[in-house]
C-alpha angles and dihedrals in degrees: 000000000000092000092048090049091052095047096047091047088052093048093048091051089050090050090054091047093048093048088055091049108040093176092068086097144256095267093061090048091050092048092048097051096042093048092045091052092051093048093047089052090051091049091054089059094063129077101255098034096120095056090042095056092041092054093051094049089045088061090054090049090049091054090055092048092050090049090056092047096047111134119196133208092204139324094292107043136047130225118227114279123245117252104245118237117261090234141358107303131194097245134077118259108237117232108181124054142102115250127235105304094210099046095040104033119190123164092210096052107119099225093139092053095046132108108251121227115188119199108213114211106188118250092011097104086280095134089048090054093048090050088047092055090049090052092048094051090048091048093048095038092239129145117282113267117262112243117219106194125166094253096042101037095099098052094040095048096045091049092046096047094047093048095245090131130044117268113268129217093200133047123184139171145080093287098050100111112111096023092110090065087066097047109104129201095007135078114245132211129198119207135169147169120233132194134203101277099231092047090046095053093046091050091046092052097049092042087058091045088053092058100268118153122248147082143321109036116250102211089124141061124299089249093052091046091051093049090051091059107025114163100006098170091051090050091050090054089058094042116116143153109221112228133173140162118270090238140000092268114111096233098042114124123265118247124195135191116259097245139028117252131209136185088277090067090065128074095239127177120225091258092056093047091050091048089053091051092049090050090054093045092049095049109030090098089057100040096053119058090203132002125203134195125224092222089056098040098149092050089048090056090052090050091052095046093047092057105031098035093224118131096256093149090069085073098063091112095048100085096141133188092022112153110350100174106158146101096028110124094214095051102041091108091051098053113136095016095095098144094053092045093051094044094051093042092049093050090050093051093046090058093054110094094201091054092045088060091042093056096036097108095048092046091053092047092048092053090053092046090052090055091050092047093051090051091049091050093049091052092045091052092044094240 
């Protein structure tokens, strides 16, 4: 089986080489195809032949997918390629973005000339970052950032794509993923701030209980609230609003679906959901130009400013929506004791097996994001 594997791999590589160089001659083509046919027939005679052939053709398919997804810094250098999904997954494969500037350094990468797209994960310093971008645009006399929220994504995207609104240099919101694919003539960078998932959901719940705006409603228990949201960041990574031109003509108008969709809108089996998670984990360092952490907000601002050149550090005092614990009848006696509330609530959730499964994707993503953040910080500090 090992010899067959080697020979067929060699023949397939020769096929690829010959197709790229048609003048290599008919004899080589004939030899390649005849030999390949014989070896494939031999492979079918052994026990694991089906999986063997499937795996080799999967590699060829992956090469084609990567070629379509290739994202360049400039005309002379290539960005890292996305790892292709192991199977068809219920999320769009992003095509346009600049990879993590710290992990994939390139002096010619146009981060400072790029459109910025901020993914807002609720109760993860997201409102602080949106206020920060508003302050930056005011300071630099630039157009107000375009907000892509779940309930406004359709109108905003249709208006933007059809040129009804002025071009924006900044996008922000929970439905921002995928917008870079529709930005023409400019590079585009995604960035975000993430928070430890259990702490995020506890903060989200009590913020709602205290009268904070947002979705979903919190007229239930913390456990019920958590199960209604589960892995929110993971769902945001799969969120998209399908758009296409009305016809094949270049100037035909853009049309978009009425509502955003996420992985939860599809009847996925566990294997598909896990494949989607692995796709995100394998590529999150390439999709986001920089990633911040809520618990290291000031350092995150420095990381953003260092790459994008915008005055993010002016926003160190703008940590909004932090700790609204008021007005909720069931937490009146706990007011002012935020740390204890969060610690006890987090411990309670972490012991619940149903919630462990519910938050599994976000926990896995957060662990990967922490690794990326630590590497970014080391490079920023020159260590």
